[in-house]
C-alpha positions in Angstrom: 107.8 85.0 109.5 106.3 86.7 106.4 103.8 88.6 108.6 106.7 90.1 110.6 108.7 91.0 107.5 105.6 92.9 106.2 105.3 94.6 109.6 108.7 96.2 109.0 107.1 98.4 106.3 104.7 100.3 108.6 107.4 100.5 111.2 109.8 102.2 108.8 107.0 104.4 107.3 106.2 105.5 110.8 109.9 106.5 111.3 109.7 108.5 108.0 106.4 110.2 109.0 108.2 111.6 112.1 110.5 113.5 109.7 107.9 114.4 107.0 106.2 117.2 108.9 109.6 118.9 109.3 110.4 118.6 105.6 107.2 120.3 104.5 107.3 123.0 107.2 108.4 126.4 105.9 107.6 128.7 103.0 110.9 128.2 101.1 111.1 126.4 97.7 112.9 123.5 99.5 109.6 122.8 101.3 107.5 122.5 98.2 105.9 119.0 97.7 107.1 118.8 94.1 110.7 119.6 95.2 110.6 116.9 97.8 109.2 114.3 95.4 111.9 115.2 92.9 114.5 114.5 95.6 112.7 111.2 96.3 113.1 110.4 92.6 116.8 111.2 92.8 117.3 108.9 95.8 115.4 106.1 94.0 117.9 106.3 91.1 120.9 106.2 93.5 119.6 103.3 95.5 118.5 101.4 92.4 121.8 101.8 90.6 124.1 101.3 93.6 122.3 98.6 95.5 119.4 96.9 93.7 121.0 96.5 90.2 124.2 95.0 91.5 122.2 92.4 93.4 120.2 91.6 90.2 123.4 91.2 88.2 125.0 89.1 90.9 122.0 86.7 91.0 121.8 86.5 87.2 118.3 87.9 87.1 118.7 90.8 84.6 117.4 88.7 81.8 114.0 88.7 83.6 113.8 92.5 82.9 115.0 92.3 79.3 112.7 89.4 78.5 109.6 90.8 80.2 106.8 91.5 77.7 106.0 95.2 77.2 102.4 94.6 78.4 103.9 94.0 81.9 106.9 96.3 81.8 105.1 99.5 80.7 102.5 99.3 83.5 105.2 98.7 86.1 107.1 101.8 84.9 103.9 103.9 84.6 103.1 102.9 88.2 105.5 105.5 89.3 103.0 108.2 88.1 100.3 107.0 90.6 102.8 106.8 93.5 104.2 110.3 92.7 100.8 111.9 92.3 99.5 110.2 95.5 102.5 111.4 97.6 102.3 114.9 96.1 98.7 115.1 97.4 99.8 113.7 100.8 102.6 116.2 101.2 100.3 119.0 100.1 97.7 117.9 102.7 100.5 117.6 105.3 101.6 121.2 104.7 98.1 122.4 105.2 97.0 120.3 108.2 98.2 118.4 111.2 99.5 114.9 110.7 96.7 113.6 113.0 94.1 114.9 110.5 95.9 113.6 107.4 97.5 110.2 108.2 94.2 108.5 109.2 93.0 108.7 105.7 95.6 106.1 104.6 93.4 103.7 106.6 91.0 103.7 103.7 93.5 102.2 101.3 92.5 98.6 102.0 88.9 99.4 101.2 89.9 100.5 97.7 92.4 97.7 97.6 89.9 94.9 98.3 87.5 96.2 95.5 90.3 96.8 92.9 92.0 93.5 93.7 88.7 91.6 93.3 87.8 93.3 90.0 91.3 93.4 88.4 93.2 90.3 89.6 90.3 88.2 91.1 91.7 88.2 94.7 89.0 87.1 97.2 89.4 87.3 101.0 87.8 85.2 103.7 85.4 87.0 106.0 87.8 86.9 109.0 90.5 88.6 106.9 88.1 91.4 106.0 87.2 91.7 109.7 90.8 91.8 110.7 91.6 94.5 108.2 88.6 96.5 109.4 89.9 96.2 113.0 93.4 97.4 112.1 92.1 100.3 110.0 89.7 101.4 112.7 92.4 101.2 115.3 94.8 103.3 113.2 92.1 105.9 112.7 91.2 106.0 116.4 94.8 106.5 117.4 95.6 109.3 115.1 92.4 111.2 114.3 91.5 114.4 116.2 88.5 115.2 114.0 87.6 115.4 110.3 89.9 117.7 108.3 88.8 120.4 106.0 87.3 119.6 102.6 90.4 120.2 100.6 92.4 117.8 102.8 89.7 115.2 102.6 89.8 115.4 98.7 93.6 115.3 98.7 93.8 112.2 100.9 90.9 110.3 99.5 92.4 110.7 96.0 95.8 109.8 97.4 94.5 106.6 99.1 92.8 105.5 95.9 95.9 106.1 93.8 98.0 104.2 96.2 95.5 101.3 96.1 95.7 101.4 92.3 99.5 101.4 92.6 99.5 98.3 94.8 97.1 96.3 92.7 98.9 97.2 89.5 102.3 96.2 90.9 100.9 92.9 92.1 99.2 92.2 88.7 102.4 92.8 86.6 105.2 92.4 89.1 104.3 88.8 89.9 105.9 87.9 86.5 109.3 88.6 88.1 111.4 87.8 91.1 111.5 90.4 93.9 114.6 92.3 92.9 113.8 92.9 89.2 110.2 93.9 90.1 111.4 96.3 92.8 114.0 97.8 90.3 111.3 98.6 87.7 109.1 100.0 90.4 111.9 102.3 91.6 112.6 103.3 88.0 109.1 104.5 87.6 109.2 106.5 90.9 112.5 108.0 89.8 111.3 108.9 86.3 108.1 110.6 87.4 109.8 112.2 90.4 112.4 113.9 88.2 109.8 114.8 85.6 108.6 117.4 88.1 111.8 119.3 87.5 110.9 119.9 83.9 109.4 123.4 83.4 106.2 123.3 81.4 102.7 124.7 81.3 101.0 124.3 84.6 98.1 121.9 84.9 95.5 122.7 87.5 92.5 120.8 88.8 89.6 122.8 90.2 88.2 121.5 93.5 85.2 123.8 93.2 83.9 124.7 89.7 82.4 127.9 91.2 85.7 129.1 92.7 88.9 129.7 90.8 90.9 130.0 94.0 90.1 126.4 95.1 92.4 124.4 92.9 95.5 122.3 93.0 98.4 122.1 90.6 99.2 118.5 89.7 102.1 119.1 87.3 104.3 119.4 85.5 105.8 122.1 87.7 107.6 125.4 87.2 111.2 126.2 87.7 110.5 126.8 91.4 110.5 123.0 91.8 114.0 122.8 90.4 115.2 125.6 92.6 113.7 123.9 95.6 115.4 120.6 94.6 118.8 122.2 94.4 118.4 124.2 97.6 116.9 121.2 99.4 120.0 119.1 98.6 122.0 121.6 100.6 119.6 122.7 103.3 117.7 119.5 104.1 120.0 116.8 102.7 120.5 115.1 106.1 116.8 115.0 106.9 115.8 113.9 103.4 118.4 111.2 103.4 117.0 109.8 106.7 113.5 110.1 105.4 114.2 108.4 102.1 116.2 105.6 103.8 113.1 104.8 105.8 110.7 105.1 102.8 112.8 103.1 100.3 113.4 100.4 102.8 109.7 100.2 103.7 108.7 100.2 100.1 111.0 97.3 99.5 109.4 95.1 102.2 105.9 96.2 101.1 106.6 95.5 97.4 108.1 92.1 98.2 105.0 91.2 100.2 102.6 92.2 97.4 104.3 89.7 95.1 103.4 86.7 97.3 100.3 87.7 99.4 96.9 89.1 98.8 97.2 92.8 98.2 94.4 93.9 100.6 95.9 91.8 103.5 99.3 93.5 102.9 97.6 96.9 102.9 95.8 95.9 106.1 99.0 95.1 107.9 100.4 98.5 106.6 97.5 100.2 108.5 99.4 99.5 111.7 101.6 102.5 110.9 99.7 105.0 113.1 100.4 102.7 116.1 104.2 102.8 115.4 104.0 106.6 114.7 102.4 107.5 118.0 104.6 105.1 119.9 107.7 106.5 118.2 106.7 110.1 118.9 106.0 109.3 122.6 109.3 107.4 122.9 111.2 110.3 121.4 109.6 112.8 123.8 110.4 110.6 126.8 114.1 110.3 125.7 114.4 114.1 125.0 112.9 115.0 128.4 115.2 112.5 130.1 118.3 114.0 128.5 117.2 117.6 129.0 116.7 116.8 132.7 120.2 115.6 133.0 121.6 118.4 130.7 123.1 115.9 128.4 122.0 117.4 125.1 125.1 119.6 125.4 127.9 117.3 124.4 130.8 119.6 125.3 131.6 122.9 126.9 134.2 123.5 124.2 133.5 125.7 121.2 131.8 123.6 118.4 134.9 124.1 116.2 136.9 122.1 118.7 134.5 119.2 119.0 135.6 115.7 117.9 133.8 113.9 115.1 132.0 111.7 117.7 130.8 114.9 119.5 129.6 116.4 116.3 127.7 113.3 115.4 126.2 113.0 118.9 125.1 116.6 119.0 123.6 116.5 115.4 121.7 113.3 116.3 120.2 114.7 119.5 119.4 118.0 117.9 117.4 116.2 115.2 115.6 114.1 117.9 114.8 117.3 119.8 113.4 119.0 116.7 111.2 115.9 115.8 109.9 115.9 119.4 109.1 119.7 119.3 107.2 119.2 115.9 105.2 116.3 117.3 104.3 117.9 120.7 101.1 119.6 119.3 100.1 116.4 117.4 99.8 114.4 120.6 97.6 116.9 122.3 94.0 115.8 122.4 94.8 112.2 121.9 93.9 110.6 125.2 95.4 107.5 126.8 92.2 105.6 126.2 92.1 106.5 122.5 95.7 105.2 122.2 94.9 102.1 124.2 91.7 101.4 122.3 93.3 101.9 118.9 96.3 99.8 119.7 94.1 97.0 121.1 92.1 96.9 117.9 95.3 96.8 115.8 96.8 94.0 117.9 93.6 91.9 117.7 93.4 92.4 113.9 97.1 91.7 113.4 96.9 88.6 115.5 94.0 87.3 113.4 96.1 87.8 110.2 99.2 86.4 111.8 97.6 83.1 112.8 95.6 82.5 109.7 98.3 83.1 107.1 
């Protein structure tokens, strides 16, 4: 049962990935990675206050937070910085390159995770678990990859993967002092804090990718007023898409965080490497559905003027329009990924997942 609960995380992340490419597309301020991460911080506040905190109060667990020693609370809050920076780098890479050249780098997270977990929290894995994680990660890379990306994207994603591994191990090390809900709330508080910090105008901080070239550099924050402008504009222009994406992300993070409190970090990360399988299956399914509805001319919900549509017709049209947009954005991503690459990658993932499922 625990294995299948953890599996919900990559399934939900895959759903979010289908919308991420649409969010970062465009040259407006509302497509800036820092603006999108600020919106993510805002959603973490809303969900934390409206859903997680009431559950904690209802279950009488709030004392766990107030009585938690500072040597555990501070690292849990600061953990939001690693998550925010990692996702900034991911969104920056996604805006520069195809998903199929970006997502596979997340398959390196368990490599960093195994090393960090062994050094920092003394977690050791059996050889068959290491083999299973290797099969899943290789399968995920096989499914999604259409070749090595440019140097900048490689640097972005390697750094992002390492930071996410640090985030996972740090959460396990300090969050295991708490029950699930209090630990998740502190994690969300950190994400919210460091997401919204991006809105504070300040001196820009840059990291040079190439010491010999001033043009090859990336801004890591804090950010300028453009981030705040993009945040405000995005709440109006992309609110529906952002709400959908954050609903998937926050739900996935909840199941992922819960698993890290009770299972070895690297195994949980290995299960998360099944995400590319769900991403490519989801993209293929959406394409099939859209083609079927277009063939039957059912995307048009009414011959009446839109102002005369009922609420049900408006919701139906909005939903299928979003599905069609996702399909059109993913059409180029699937080109060059042959049936045998998909089949081989999925087979490796299934074998690795089966090993973990039966040995846990």
